[in-house]
N, C-alpha and C positions, 0 to 999 in steps of 0.2 A: 504494500500500500504506500503510495507516494504522499508524503506529508508536506504541507506548505506552512511557511512562517509569515505572518503578517503583523505589522506594527501600526498602531493608530494612537493619536493623541487627541483626547476629548477637550474641546474648547467651549467656553472659557474655563480655565482651571478654577475650581471652587471646591474647597475641602468638604463643606457641608453636603453639597450635591454628590460628591464622590462617595461619601459615607452612605448616603441614601441609596445610591446605585449599587454599591457592593454589598450592602446589608450587614447585619450583625455578624462579626467573625468571618466576613466575606462569603456569607451563605448564598447570596445571589450569584456570585461568580462561580461558586462550587456547583450550583444548580445548572448554570450554563455549561460548565465543563461536563457534568454528568449527562445532561440531556443531549448534548451535541457531540460527545466523545472527543473533546479537545482539551488542551492545556492552556491556561491563562496565567501569565506572569505580569504583575503590575508594579509600577513605581510611580506614585502620585497619579497624574492624569495620563500616564504613558502605559499602554497595554501591548503585550506581545502575545499573539495567538498562534498556537501550533495544532494542526490537524489536517484533515482532508480539505481540499479546495472548497467544496460545497459547505462543509461545516464551519470553516473559518469565515467564509463570506456571510453565512447566517449569523454567526456570533458577532461579527463586526456590525451588521445592520441592527442587531438586537441591542448592542451596547449603545450605539448612537441614538436609537429610538428611546431607550429607557433613560438615557442621560438627559435627553430633551424633555422627557416627562417629569424629571425631578423638580423642575421649576414651573410654577403656575404663573398665570398672567399677573397676579398681584405680588409676585416675588417671593411667595411662601414656598419653602422646600417641601416637596411631596415625597413621602416615603415609598419606596418601591418594595412590594411584598412578593413572596414566592409565586402567588397566583398570577400576578402581572407578568413576571418573568416567563412563566409557563405559557401564558396566552400570547405574549409577544413573539416567542419562538414559533408557536403554531402559525401565527399570522405571517411571519417571515418565510416559513417553509412553503406556505401556499403560494406566496408571491414568487418564490424561486421556481416553482413548477410551471409557472405561466399558464395556469389553468384559468382561462378567461371566459366568463359568461356575463352578459349584460342584458338588460331589458331592451336596449336599442341596438344590440349587436355591435357595440363599439369594442375596441380592443383594450378594455379596462376591466378591472375586477368589479363584479356586481356588488352593490351595497344598498342598504335601505336607509333612507333619511327619515328621522323622526324628530319631533320637537325636543325630545330629551337627548338627542345625539344621533350619531351614525352607527348603524349595526352592520358589521362586516362578517362574512363567513370566515371561519378559522381553518377550514380544511377543504380539500378538493370536493369531497362528497357534499359538504354543506353548500358550496358554491353551485354545484350542479343542482342540488335540491331547490334552492331559491329560483334558479333559472327555470326549472321545470314547473314550479308553482305558477310562475308568470306566463307560462306557455302551454299549459295543459288544463283541461276542465277538471280532471281528477288526478291528484298526486298522492302517492303513498310514501311516508317516511318511516322506515322500519329499522330498528337497531337498539342497542343497549342504552342504559341510563347515561345521561350527561352528554349526549351527542348533539343536542340542540334541536331535536325534532319538533318539539312543541313550541319552544321559544321562537324559533325562526318562522314557524308556521303563523304564529300570532303576529309577529313583526310584519310578515308579508301581507297578512290580512289588513292590518292597520294601514300599510302603504297603499293597498288597493282601494281602501275606503277613502283615504285622504286625497288620492288622485281621481276619485269619483268614478273608478272603474266598476265598483260595486256600491250598493246603497246600505247594506246591512252586514253585520258580522254575527254569526250564530256559532256558539261554542258548546260542545256537548261531550259527555263522558258516560259510559255505563256505570251504574251504581253498584259496584262490586267491591267488597272489602278485601284488602290485601292480606289474606290469611287470618283475619280476625273477624269475629262476630260482634258488631257494635250494638246489636239489639235495637229496641225501639228508640227512635230519635224524636224528641218533642219539637213543637213549633209548627209554623206554616210550611208551605212547599219550599220557599226559599231557604228557610232555616234547616229543613231536612236535607236539602240537596247541597247545601254549602260545603260540608266536609269533602264531598266528592269532586266539586268543581273549583275548590280553593286554589289549586296550582294554576288554573287558567286565569283566575283573578290576579294572582301574584305576578304573572307574566305581563298582563295588561297594565297593572299599576307601574311596573318597572319601565315599560315602553312609553306610555303616554301620560302617566300620573293618575293618582287616585281620583282627584277632582274631575278630570276630564272623563275618566271611565264612568263615574257616577252620573255625570250629565248625559252621556250617550246611552246609558242604561235607562235613565228616566225617559228619554225620547224614543225608546224602543229601537235604537239604531244598533246597539249591542245587546245580545240576548245570551244568557248562560243558563243551560237547563240540562237535566238528566236525559239520557238517550230515550227513555221510555216515552217522553213527552213529544218526540218527533213523529210518532205514528199519526198517519192521516193528513200530514201537512205537505204542501208543495212550496219549496223555498226558491223564489225568484230573486234575481239581482243581489245575491248574497255570497259572502265568503263563509263557507260552512266547514268547521273543523271538528272532526271526531278524534278525541284523544283517548289513549289507553285502549285502542281498538282490539287488542289481543283478548280483552275480556268481553267482547261481544260474542253472542252465539251466531251460528250461520244465519238463522232467521232474522236476528237483529241487524246484522250487516246488510243483508238483502233489503230489509226495510229502510235502512238509512240511505243506501245508495239510490233507492227509488224515490227519495224525497227531492232529488235535484230538479230545479226548475230552470227556466231560461236565464241566460246571462249570469250564471252562478259558477263559482270556483269552489271545489271541494278538496280538502286536505285531510288525510287520514294518517294518524301516527300510532305507533305501537311497538312493543318489544315482545317478540315471540318466546323469549326465554323467561318471561315473568307472567305467565298465564295463571289467573286466580279462579278460573271457572272450576266447577266440580269435575272430577275425573271422567265422568260419563258424558260430558258435553265437549264438543269440538269447538275450537276457536274460529270465529268468523273471519279473523284476519288471516290465519294460515290457509283457510279454505279459499278466501278471496285471491291470495297470491297464486294458487293453482288454477282457479277458474278464470280469472280476469287477465292473466299475463298475455293472452293472445290478442287483446284489444289494444291497438296501436295508440289510441288517443289517451290511454291511461298510463301514467308514469310511475314506475316503481323505483324507489331510491333506498339502497341498503347501506346502513352505517355499520362501522366496526368500532372496536375499542380505541382505534387510532384516531377516531373523530371526537373522542371525549374531550370536552373543554372544561370539565370540573377539575378538582384537585387531582394531581398526577397519580395519587394512590388509587383513584377509581379504576383506572386502566388495569392496575395490578390486581385489584379485587376481582374484576371481570375475568382476568386470566386465571386466577385461582379457582373460581367457580367452574369455568370451562374445563380446566384440567380435572377437577373432581368429577364432573359429569362424564367425561371421557373414561375416567378410571372405573366408574361404576358399570359402564357398558361391557367391561371385559371380566 
């Protein structure tokens, strides 16, 4: 393996910003070394990077980007944490692959602009997923936890709403407990369904803010409801998101897919490794993958642990469970 040495000097030199960049006991630099398999030597604001050409270039871009992030507009030093280092490297790696998708087919990376900031895909699969949402009537996002399936779907829905491509957003999930029996839930319909749809609210609040979400719900522009309440409806001019679809039955999935009206966009997310249905019931998601894959106008997007943008340990947890499942089969 051919190793390359590259030297960079971060300007302007600022000890407080350098401390923020490097982290306590140089933990951020150690994370860069571990994640990119390189060696970093530092003296003040001078860095020497040793590794493969691709890794050294990624580390260089990451250091420059993170150092820029240490200073805010008001001059306050911003602390760089391990999560930001991890996500910055992910972003650099997708840019290096030159995997380019856009709504207008320009040669730039697709991204979603919201009032709370810009949402960018962190991996090739995420970039392709967003592109397919904007270019298909029905898009499936299938993969493990933390890969951005639901968050990016809601971000795309908000984008379509704000660009007036669709008039409404409908968010739904099957009301299935994840391995627990919650028993009777008191209150009205909204209070009963709230525990099941709370992750959808959380994503909306993060993207456009709680106040804006509440205004749109009051105007019936955004609707969040359990899947059972979709029966008998036809949804026109809407972005319709079915989350946790691995917990639908075959009948429920068919019912949901036939709710689609004119000028609507449908996004279906799920993780086939976390099915909470009784053992005697087949998942509507796994069935749909087999039945609908022949339809060209439906997009299937499969994520892997490499697309996880949560804490780096999430990928290792997924690895451990996959290894355990494989071991049980023999």
